[in-house]
C-alpha positions in Angstrom: 91.6 61.0 104.5 92.1 59.1 101.2 95.5 58.8 99.6 94.3 61.0 96.7 93.3 63.8 99.1 96.6 63.5 100.9 98.5 63.8 97.6 96.5 66.9 96.6 97.2 68.5 100.0 100.9 67.8 99.7 100.9 69.1 96.1 99.3 72.4 97.2 101.8 72.8 100.0 104.7 72.2 97.6 103.3 74.7 95.1 102.8 77.2 97.9 106.4 76.8 99.0 107.6 77.3 95.4 105.5 80.4 95.0 107.0 81.8 98.2 110.5 81.0 97.0 109.9 82.8 93.7 108.3 85.9 95.5 110.1 89.1 96.3 111.8 89.0 99.6 109.9 92.0 100.9 106.6 90.4 100.0 107.2 87.2 102.0 105.1 86.5 105.1 107.3 85.5 108.0 107.5 85.6 111.8 109.7 88.7 111.7 107.4 90.6 109.3 104.1 89.9 110.9 103.8 93.6 112.0 104.4 94.9 108.5 101.1 96.2 107.1 100.8 95.1 103.4 97.1 95.8 102.8 96.6 97.8 99.6 94.2 100.7 99.7 93.2 103.7 97.6 95.5 106.7 98.3 92.5 109.0 98.8 91.0 106.6 101.4 94.3 106.4 103.3 94.6 110.2 103.3 91.0 110.7 104.3 91.5 108.4 107.3 94.7 110.0 108.6 95.0 113.6 107.3 93.5 115.4 110.3 95.7 113.6 112.8 98.8 114.1 110.6 98.1 117.8 110.1 97.5 118.4 113.8 100.7 116.6 114.8 102.7 118.4 112.1 101.4 121.8 113.4 102.4 120.8 116.9 105.9 119.9 115.8 106.2 123.2 113.9 105.3 125.1 117.1 107.1 123.1 119.8 109.9 121.0 118.2 113.2 122.7 117.5 114.3 120.3 114.7 110.9 120.7 112.9 111.1 124.5 113.2 114.6 124.4 111.8 113.4 122.4 108.9 110.6 124.8 107.9 112.9 127.8 108.4 115.6 126.2 106.1 112.9 125.5 103.4 111.6 129.0 103.3 115.1 130.6 103.4 116.4 128.5 100.6 113.4 127.9 98.3 111.9 131.4 98.5 114.8 133.4 99.9 114.8 137.1 100.7 113.2 138.4 97.5 111.1 135.4 96.3 110.9 133.6 93.0 110.7 136.5 90.5 109.5 136.5 86.8 111.8 137.4 83.9 109.6 138.1 80.8 111.1 136.7 77.6 108.5 137.8 75.0 109.7 137.9 71.4 108.7 140.1 68.5 107.8 139.1 65.0 111.5 138.8 64.1 111.9 136.3 66.9 114.1 138.7 68.9 113.5 139.6 72.5 111.0 142.4 72.9 113.2 144.4 75.3 110.8 147.3 75.7 107.7 145.1 76.4 109.6 142.8 78.7 110.9 145.8 80.8 107.4 147.3 81.1 105.9 143.9 82.2 108.7 143.5 84.8 108.1 147.0 86.1 104.3 146.6 86.4 104.7 143.2 88.1 107.0 144.8 90.6 104.4 147.4 91.4 101.7 144.7 92.0 104.1 142.4 93.9 104.2 144.9 96.8 100.7 144.0 97.8 99.2 140.8 96.4 96.7 139.8 99.1 93.7 141.7 100.6 95.6 141.7 103.9 98.7 143.4 102.4 101.2 140.5 102.0 103.9 141.0 99.4 104.7 138.5 96.6 107.6 137.2 98.6 105.7 136.9 101.9 102.9 135.1 100.1 105.3 132.6 98.6 106.8 131.9 102.0 103.3 131.4 103.5 102.2 129.1 100.6 105.4 127.0 101.1 104.7 126.9 104.8 101.2 125.6 104.3 102.3 122.9 101.8 105.2 121.7 103.9 103.4 121.8 107.3 99.8 121.0 106.3 100.3 119.2 103.0 98.5 121.7 100.8 97.7 125.4 100.2 94.5 127.0 98.8 94.7 130.3 96.9 91.5 132.0 95.6 91.7 134.4 92.7 89.8 137.6 93.6 89.1 139.6 90.3 87.8 143.0 89.7 88.8 146.7 89.3 88.7 147.2 93.0 91.9 145.2 93.3 95.3 146.3 92.3 95.7 145.6 88.5 92.5 143.6 88.7 93.7 140.7 90.8 94.3 139.8 94.5 95.1 136.5 96.1 93.1 135.2 99.1 94.9 132.5 101.1 92.5 129.9 102.5 93.5 127.5 105.2 93.3 123.8 104.2 90.8 123.2 107.1 88.1 125.0 105.1 88.0 122.1 102.6 86.3 119.2 104.5 88.1 116.0 104.1 85.0 114.1 105.1 82.7 115.7 102.4 81.9 113.0 99.9 78.8 112.9 97.7 77.5 112.1 94.2 76.1 115.0 92.3 73.1 115.0 89.8 75.3 116.4 87.0 77.4 113.1 87.1 80.3 114.6 89.0 81.4 113.3 92.3 82.8 115.1 95.4 85.7 113.3 97.1 87.3 114.8 100.2 85.8 118.2 99.3 87.0 118.2 95.7 84.5 117.9 92.8 85.8 115.8 89.8 84.2 114.6 86.6 84.1 111.1 85.2 87.6 111.5 83.9 89.0 112.6 87.2 89.4 116.2 86.1 88.8 118.7 89.0 85.8 120.9 88.3 85.3 122.7 91.6 86.3 122.9 95.3 83.8 122.8 98.2 84.9 124.9 101.1 83.3 126.2 104.3 82.2 129.8 104.5 83.8 130.1 107.9 86.5 128.2 109.6 84.9 124.9 110.8 87.0 124.9 114.0 86.5 128.6 114.9 85.6 128.9 118.6 86.0 132.7 118.9 82.3 133.3 118.4 82.9 135.9 115.7 80.7 134.0 113.2 77.4 133.2 114.9 75.6 132.4 111.7 75.2 128.8 110.5 78.2 127.6 108.5 77.7 126.5 104.9 79.8 125.2 102.0 80.7 127.3 99.0 81.3 125.8 95.6 84.4 127.6 94.0 85.0 126.7 90.4 88.4 125.2 89.6 89.5 128.2 87.5 89.0 130.5 90.6 91.0 128.5 93.1 94.6 127.3 93.0 95.2 124.0 94.9 98.9 123.6 95.5 100.3 120.3 96.8 102.9 117.7 95.8 101.1 114.5 94.8 102.9 111.2 95.0 100.3 109.1 93.2 98.3 109.8 90.0 94.8 109.8 91.5 95.8 111.6 94.7 93.4 114.5 95.4 94.7 115.9 98.7 98.2 116.6 100.0 99.6 115.5 103.4 102.4 117.0 105.6 105.9 116.6 104.3 107.1 115.4 107.8 104.8 112.4 107.8 107.7 109.9 107.7 109.7 111.4 110.6 106.9 112.6 112.9 107.2 109.6 115.2 111.0 109.9 115.3 110.9 113.6 116.1 108.4 113.1 118.9 110.3 110.1 120.5 113.7 111.9 120.2 112.3 115.0 121.9 110.9 112.9 124.7 114.1 111.0 125.1 116.2 114.2 125.2 113.8 115.7 127.7 114.1 112.6 129.9 117.9 112.8 129.7 117.8 116.5 130.6 115.6 115.9 133.6 117.8 113.0 134.7 121.0 115.1 134.3 119.4 117.8 136.4 118.6 115.3 139.1 122.1 113.9 138.9 123.6 117.4 139.3 121.6 117.9 142.5 123.4 115.0 144.2 120.3 113.8 146.0 120.3 111.0 148.5 118.4 109.1 151.2 118.7 109.2 155.0 118.7 105.8 156.6 118.2 105.3 160.4 119.8 102.8 162.7 116.9 101.9 165.0 119.1 100.4 167.8 121.4 103.4 167.9 118.5 105.9 167.8 116.6 104.1 170.6 119.7 104.0 172.8 120.2 107.7 172.6 116.5 108.6 172.8 115.4 111.0 175.4 112.0 112.6 176.1 108.5 111.6 175.1 108.0 110.1 171.6 105.8 112.0 169.3 103.5 109.9 167.1 104.6 111.9 164.0 108.3 111.4 164.6 108.2 108.0 163.0 107.8 109.7 159.6 110.7 110.0 157.2 113.3 112.6 158.2 114.1 115.0 155.4 116.5 118.0 155.0 117.0 120.6 152.2 120.7 121.2 151.8 122.1 124.3 150.0 125.1 124.1 147.8 128.5 124.1 149.6 126.9 123.4 153.0 128.1 120.5 155.2 125.3 119.3 157.5 125.6 117.3 160.8 123.2 114.4 160.7 121.1 113.5 163.7 122.2 110.6 165.9 121.3 107.2 164.3 121.0 108.5 160.7 123.2 107.7 157.7 123.3 109.2 154.2 123.1 107.1 151.1 123.8 109.0 148.0 121.7 108.7 144.8 123.6 109.2 141.5 121.7 108.3 138.3 124.8 108.8 136.1 123.2 111.1 133.6 123.5 112.0 130.8 124.1 108.6 129.3 127.6 108.1 127.8 126.0 107.2 124.5 123.5 110.1 124.5 125.4 112.3 121.9 126.1 109.5 119.4 122.6 108.0 119.7 120.9 111.4 119.2 123.2 112.1 116.3 122.3 108.8 114.6 118.6 109.5 115.0 119.0 113.0 113.6 121.0 111.8 110.7 118.1 109.5 109.8 115.6 112.3 110.1 117.8 114.7 108.0 118.0 112.0 105.3 114.2 111.7 105.1 113.9 115.5 104.9 116.5 115.8 102.1 118.7 118.2 104.2 122.2 117.5 105.4 122.6 116.7 109.0 125.0 119.6 109.5 122.6 122.2 108.1 119.6 120.8 110.1 121.2 121.0 113.5 123.9 123.6 112.7 126.7 121.1 113.6 129.9 121.8 111.7 132.2 119.8 114.0 134.6 117.7 112.1 133.4 119.0 108.7 136.0 119.5 105.9 135.7 121.3 102.6 134.9 118.2 100.5 132.1 116.8 102.8 130.6 120.3 103.2 130.6 120.9 99.5 129.1 117.5 98.7 126.3 118.0 101.3 125.6 121.5 100.1 125.4 120.4 96.4 122.9 117.7 97.2 120.6 119.8 99.3 120.8 122.7 96.8 119.7 120.3 94.1 116.7 119.5 96.2 116.0 123.2 96.8 116.2 124.0 93.1 113.8 121.1 92.3 111.4 122.7 94.9 111.8 126.1 93.3 110.9 124.6 89.9 107.9 122.8 91.4 106.8 126.0 93.1 107.2 128.1 89.9 105.2 125.6 88.0 102.4 125.0 90.5 102.0 128.5 92.0 104.0 131.3 90.4 103.2 130.7 86.8 99.4 130.3 87.2 99.3 133.4 89.2 101.4 135.3 86.7 99.2 134.3 83.8 96.1 135.3 85.7 97.7 138.7 86.6 98.6 139.2 83.0 95.1 138.5 81.7 93.4 140.6 84.3 95.9 143.5 83.8 95.1 143.5 80.1 91.3 143.2 80.6 91.1 146.0 83.2 93.5 148.3 81.3 96.0 148.3 84.1 98.7 147.0 81.7 99.6 149.1 78.6 98.7 146.3 76.2 95.2 145.7 74.7 93.9 142.3 75.4 94.0 139.7 72.6 94.8 136.0 72.6 97.8 136.7 70.4 99.3 139.2 72.9 98.3 137.1 75.9 100.3 134.2 74.3 103.2 136.4 73.4 103.7 138.0 76.9 103.0 134.8 78.8 106.5 133.7 77.9 108.4 133.9 81.2 111.4 132.5 83.0 111.6 132.3 86.8 114.6 133.5 88.8 115.1 132.0 92.2 117.5 132.3 95.0 121.0 131.0 94.4 123.8 130.4 96.9 127.4 131.6 97.5 130.2 129.1 96.8 131.6 127.1 99.7 135.1 128.1 98.6 134.9 131.0 96.1 138.6 130.8 95.0 138.3 127.1 94.0 134.9 127.6 92.4 136.0 130.6 90.4 139.1 128.7 89.2 136.9 125.8 88.0 134.5 128.2 86.2 137.4 129.9 84.4 138.8 126.6 83.3 135.3 125.7 81.9 135.1 128.9 80.0 138.7 128.6 78.7 137.9 125.1 77.3 134.5 126.1 75.9 132.7 123.7 78.3 130.3 126.4 79.5 129.0 129.9 78.7 128.8 133.1 80.7 125.0 133.1 80.2 124.6 129.7 81.8 127.0 130.4 84.6 125.2 133.7 85.5 121.8 131.9 85.3 123.0 129.3 87.8 123.6 132.2 90.2 120.0 133.4 89.8 120.9 136.5 87.7 120.4 137.6 84.1 123.4 138.1 81.8 121.8 141.0 79.9 121.1 142.8 83.2 124.8 142.5 84.2 125.9 144.0 80.9 123.4 146.8 81.3 124.8 147.5 84.8 128.4 147.4 83.5 127.4 149.9 80.8 125.8 152.2 83.3 128.8 151.9 85.5 131.1 153.0 82.7 128.9 155.9 81.9 128.9 157.1 85.5 132.7 156.7 85.7 133.1 158.8 82.5 130.8 161.5 83.8 132.8 161.9 87.0 136.2 161.2 85.5 136.8 158.1 87.6 138.1 154.8 86.4 138.0 151.5 88.3 139.7 149.5 85.6 143.0 148.6 87.1 144.5 147.8 83.7 144.0 151.5 82.7 145.5 153.1 85.8 149.0 154.2 84.9 151.7 153.8 87.5 152.8 157.0 89.0 156.4 157.8 88.5 158.8 157.7 91.4 159.5 161.2 92.8 163.2 160.2 93.4 163.9 159.4 89.7 
């Protein structure tokens, strides 16, 4: 090798070292990071490769893992709650004032429809819980709009399992559109249609003996609910993807400790035989099978007399491990952090919790639940409400003639979702009163934070006063005169 070649090689090595020194620490290649996969790939290719396995494992955890089941239950109870995310129409008239009469009628009609919104009879609240269950467990939910006068108020919602949309269906169409993972998009990436199987592709019941075929459902007829993390992402994946391995390994570890503890509690042991002593005391003919291991089953509380020449050696595996509780707690805290839920709520462990720590944990997870409520209202509730409003007008089920102007007017809506009781009502109410006294907050905002409507509260108070006046009863303690003392 010439001196010039050697100098060039040394120069390249120096430049390479300098580039590594200027690089991000996490991007450096080293012996300790050789197992770190850094290959960049398209998000849809990554999802297409792993979605079926992720979904199957997520469903298994939802069925058989207590922590995963707790997570899904907490989500549904806090995001949807016992009444669901409900609309509050806020249409305004030409004077820019709330159209109280029209809003009340809309709310009443939606309440009628909300009792049965699917062909199978699910209510609005139950449908929301199922949609959230699909998205959290499977990564996505599919809801088809069924329109026509045969449905209540012209609209019904058909829930379709995500398995119906084939992740492996990819093709180029003659109209210039392409199908990727079962979703048809145009050259701008805008979804035009969804291609779903007529029957469940994994149905083994034999109910559908005809050949399966794909159906093309236009985008305006199907609602695809998922939470994308990248701009070009077409399909959703399970929310537990980052903790699935931890949940599985923790369950296996705890099961092994449980079995080991059960073995330890049985106080098993082994019988050893002294050959010299047993031969000296031997009498009678020797059976060929007597050379096999001697075994006894001992009941609790019984003292057994061992045969001559045998000695008992106890087996004590010392389980559960002394660090079992702390180790399991550390793993569960990591899992809870990934889920966005406090450890105490996830495992119902309130040991050593004080007011401050409980309040801080509750506020953080409630912020997450409220973000989920806003996401669900935007991606599911509002599109359904607008479709219900349009079909109700077109079919005459709503007392408003259809027009673009009225559709735009009555589409104004706010969404009321579940709110929570205070951790310490006395302290919270005191803080609220101080905010009101110092003009730092309003009653309207405080009531809205509790998931209620201030106008509804005023109407209820007015109705209460009218009822009290009708029956001659007063519950206002400031107006109750003190009865005179009989002895005075």
